C-alpha positions in Angstrom: -102.1 -43.1 135.0 -103.8 -40.3 136.8 -105.8 -37.9 134.7 -105.0 -34.8 136.7 -102.7 -33.7 139.5 -105.7 -33.9 141.9 -106.5 -37.5 140.8 -102.8 -38.3 141.3 -102.9 -36.8 144.8 -106.0 -38.8 145.7 -104.4 -42.0 144.3 -101.0 -41.5 146.0 -102.0 -40.0 149.3 -105.5 -41.0 150.4 -107.3 -44.2 151.2 -110.9 -44.8 152.4 -111.1 -44.1 156.1 -111.3 -47.3 158.2 -114.3 -47.8 160.4 -112.1 -47.5 163.4 -109.7 -44.6 163.0 -109.5 -40.9 162.5 -110.7 -39.7 159.1 -109.2 -36.5 157.7 -111.1 -33.2 158.3 -111.3 -30.8 155.4 -108.3 -28.7 156.7 -106.3 -31.9 157.1 -107.1 -33.0 153.6 -105.8 -29.6 152.3 -102.7 -29.9 154.5 -102.0 -33.3 153.1 -102.4 -31.9 149.6 -99.9 -29.1 150.4 -97.4 -31.7 151.6 -98.0 -33.8 148.4 -97.5 -30.7 146.2 -94.3 -29.9 148.1 -92.9 -33.4 147.6 -93.7 -33.1 143.9 -92.2 -29.7 143.6 -95.4 -28.0 142.4 -97.2 -25.0 143.6 -100.4 -26.0 145.5 -103.7 -24.4 144.4 -105.4 -22.2 146.9 -107.7 -24.0 149.4 -111.0 -22.9 147.7 -109.8 -24.2 144.3 -108.6 -27.4 145.9 -112.0 -28.0 147.6 -113.8 -27.3 144.3 -111.5 -29.8 142.5 -112.1 -32.4 145.1 -115.9 -32.1 144.6 -115.3 -32.5 140.9 -113.5 -35.7 141.6 -116.3 -37.0 143.7 -114.8 -36.2 147.1 -116.7 -34.1 149.6 -113.9 -32.5 151.7 -116.2 -32.1 154.7 -117.5 -35.7 154.7 -114.4 -37.1 156.4 -114.4 -40.3 154.4 -110.6 -40.4 153.7 -107.5 -41.2 155.6 -103.9 -40.3 154.7 -101.2 -42.6 153.4 -97.8 -42.5 151.7 -94.9 -40.1 151.8 -97.2 -37.0 151.9 -98.7 -38.3 155.1 -95.3 -38.6 156.7 -94.4 -35.1 155.6 -97.8 -33.7 156.8 -97.4 -35.3 160.2 -93.9 -34.2 160.7 -94.7 -30.6 159.7 -97.9 -30.6 161.8 -96.0 -31.8 164.9 -92.4 -30.4 164.5 -91.4 -31.5 168.0 -92.0 -35.1 167.2 -89.0 -35.6 164.9 
């Protein structure tokens, strides 16, 4: 079981970025987190607090080493490109 909501977010919504693909930029990672929080009906932390928490969990938000996956990814994409759906 995840030890914190941030660890749960990382477990459910991110994966290592493949060598050929588009890794998430820092703002995309936060947007994915906001979608994840919405789906879990929790209030997301402000962006600065989120980035601090990611660093505490060993993730450098600016390193672009993660890709998105799962239901939060679908929500994020649909909300980022509302004309697609």
